[in-house]
Structures are given as structure tokens and as C-alpha cells.
N, C-alpha and C positions, 0 to 999 in steps of 0.2 A: 412563522414556519409556513412553507409552501404546502399546498394541498397535495397529498400523494397517497396512493393505495397502500394500506398496511395490513399484512396478514395477521390474523389472530394467532397467538402462539399456542402450540400444543403443550401439554404438561411434560412431555418427554424432553430432557435436556433443556429445562426451562432457562437456566442461567445463560447457557451458550447461545440459545436462540435469541434471547433478549439482547445480549451483547452484539450479536451479529446484525440484528435489525436496526438497533440504534446506531451502530457503526456505519451501516449502509446509508442511513438517513443523513449522517454527517458527510460521508464521502460524496454522495450525490448532491449535496447542497440543500437538502430539504430542511436540515437544521444548520443554520448559517453561522459562520465564525463570528464570535463576539456576542451572539444572541443567547438570552436566557432560555433554558430548557423548561417548558411547561410540563411539569411532572404529572399533574392531574389529567391533562389531555392525553399524554402518551400512555399512561397507565391504563386508561379506558380503551384506547385504540389497540394496544398490545394484548389486552385481556389478562393482565397479571396484577398481582398485589404490590403494595408499596415496597415491601422488603426485598423481593428478588429484583425489582426495578432499581432500587438504590444500590444493591450489590452489583448490578450490571454497570451502573454509573461509576462505581469505584474501580471496576476493572478497566473501563475506558479512561478514567483519570490516570491510572497507572500506565496506560499506553500513551498518554500525553494528548489525547483528543479532547478531553473535558477538564475544566477546572471546577472543583467543588469548593464553594465558599460557605463556611458555616453560617447558618441563620439567614443566608441571602440567596440560597439556591445554587444551581449549577449552570455554567455557561459553556458553550462550545469554544474551545481554545482558538484564539486568533494569533497566528504567527506573523511576526514582522518580516519584511523583505530581507533584512540582514540575517534573521534566524534561518529563514528558508535557504538563502544562498550559502550560509555557513554549513548547514547540515548536508546540503547536496554536494558541496565541495568535499566534505569528509567522507560521505558515502561513495563518491566517485573514486577516491583513493582506496577505500576499504574493498570495494568490489573489484577494482583492478587487481589488488593483491589476492583476493579470493579467486579470480580467474587463473592467475599463475599457479596457485596452490592446487586448485581443482584439477587442472590439466596434468599436474605432476603426481597427484596422490589418489585421485578418485579411481574406483574400480570401473571396469567396463559396464557393469550393471548400473552403477550410479550415473555414469555418462548417458547411458541409454534412457534412464529415468528422466533426466533433464531434457533430452531430445524429445521424449514422448510428451512432456509438458509443453514444449515449444510447438509441436505439431498440433496439439489441442488448441493452443492459443491462436495459431494461424487459421484453424477452422472457424473459431469464434470471430476472428477479424473478418473473414470472408462473409460471415453472416451479419457483421456489424453489431454484434451482441456485446455492448461495451462493458457493462459491469462484470459479467462472468469472465470476459477477456482480462479485465483489470485484476480480478482476484487470482487468476492463473498466473498473470504476470508477476504479482507479488510472491506467489508460491515459487516461481522460477528463481527469482532473486534470492529468496530465503534458502531454498534448497541448494543453490550454488554455494552459498557460504557454509552450509552445513557439511557438504561433502569434502570440504578442505581438511577436516579433522582438527580444525583449530576452533575450539569452543568459545574462546574469548572473542575471536573475530565474528563468529556466528551470532553470539549474544549481542554484540555492539550493533551489528547490521540489523538485527530484529528490532532493537530499540529505536534506532533511527528511522527505520521503515515504518514503524507504528506511528510515529509522530508526523510522518510525511504522507499519510494515506490520502487525505483530501487533496494535497498538492499534487501528488503523482497522478491522481485521477483526472484533474483538470488539465494536465499536460496533454491529454489526448482529446481535448474538447473540439478541436478543429480537424477536419479530415486530413489536411496536409501534414499536421503535426503527428497524427496517429500513424499515417502511412510512413513517415520518416522513422518513427520509433520501431515500427514493424520491420522495416529494412535493416535497422541496426540489430534487431533480434535475429534476423536471418544470418547476419554476419557472425553473431555469437554462436549460432548453431554450427556454422561451418568451422569455426575455430575449435569448438568442442569436439567435433567429429575427428579433426586432425590432431587433437590434443596440442594445439599451438597456443601455449600459455601467453606468449608475448602479444600475439594478435588478439586473443580474447581480452587481455588486460587493457589494451589500447581501445578496443571497442566498448568495453564496459565503462571506462573512464569518459570516453566521448559521449556515450549514451546518457550518463548522469549529468555531464556538463551541458549537453543539449537540452536536458529537462529544465534546467534553470532558464535557458533562453525561451522555452515554450511557456513557462508560467510567470515570468518576471513581470509582464505587463498587468496580469490579473492581481498578483500579490502586491505590487506597488500601488495599484489603484485602490486596494482595500485599506491601505494605511491611512 
């Protein structure tokens, strides 16, 4: 595990804070794919007891980020290149469908909400504040699926997105990759403003397809 500053967790919303901190350590690569999680070290650094810590691990296991092995401890889940490519292919089609439905069904207020998230993302990009940008990016994609009114679609999108959290984060590891992704998001915003479902669908699908191109070398080298 790489050395990284960890905030001691306050007692309020203990479970949620524990989940968020451990998730962030996974997303940023401080807890590396395939590596065993040192429970004793993290419990001390997070300032919590074993029970809430293990409850947090169970939540992250349900998200697909951790594998809990009885009597052998927990490890950060390591996805194969084929798994990553397959999930991104499926997510590309799901979010293209979501784009069409959102433009047809969402209220003006819901469209405005998405555009406000986009604007906040752009401000974080200008500041090169990568992790907060990434979290808003995830919120944008989740909210887009939610405003379709199709709960099955939204639930499937959330499940895939949870398992791809680390992968999506490393997609912006290089400045040119991040800039290209931001340009695609600007196209999404334009399509949303115009309620152009076909344009939004095409951009969403291209965005997710390009994500594979941005991460394939890293994923393949980890195999």
C-alpha cells in the first residue's frame, strides 16, 4: 500500500465515511488491484473499530471493488482486460440508450440539474482537481440514467459504474486523455441543451468506447 494521508473519521455517518475513504484509496491506487487489504493498519489510520470497518468492506464487496475471502482476508478486486472491455462495451450501449430517453422524457429542471453538474465539472477541470472532478463525473453519468424514468436501466448503469470506478479514474491519468474526455462532455452538454437525443446517444457511446482506448494499455499490463 502506498503512503497517503488519511483523515481520521468522525463519529457522524461512520459507515458512509469509512466506505468513501476506502473507496477513494482504491480509486486512486493507494490500495492496488490484487493486493490484500491490511485491516489492522487501516483500522488504526481510519480511527474506527473492526465492526464498522468490516461492514464497510462488505459494502465495497457488493459494489464489486473488493473480494472477501473467508479466513484469508480481503483483496482489492483485479479486473481482467476482457472484463473491463466487456463492461465498457455494455455501458456504452446503456448510456447511449439513456441519452435518447433523457432527451425525450426528462423535465427542464432535470436537464438544468445535469447541466449544473457539468458546469461544476468544468470548473474542477480548470483547477485540475482530479478526484472531485471524477466524483462529479460519476454523478453526471448516474443522474443521466436516473432521469430516463427507467429504473432497470438506472440500476444496471449504477452496478456497472461501481465495478469500473478505478478503471474510469485512470482513464484521465494523462492530460491529453483528460482533455479529450472533457471535450466529449462539452458535446454532451450541447446535446442536452438542444434535447438532441441522437446526438447525445452518439456522444455517450463514443465517450465510453474511447474510455477503453484510454485504459487498455494499463489494464493489459496489469494482467
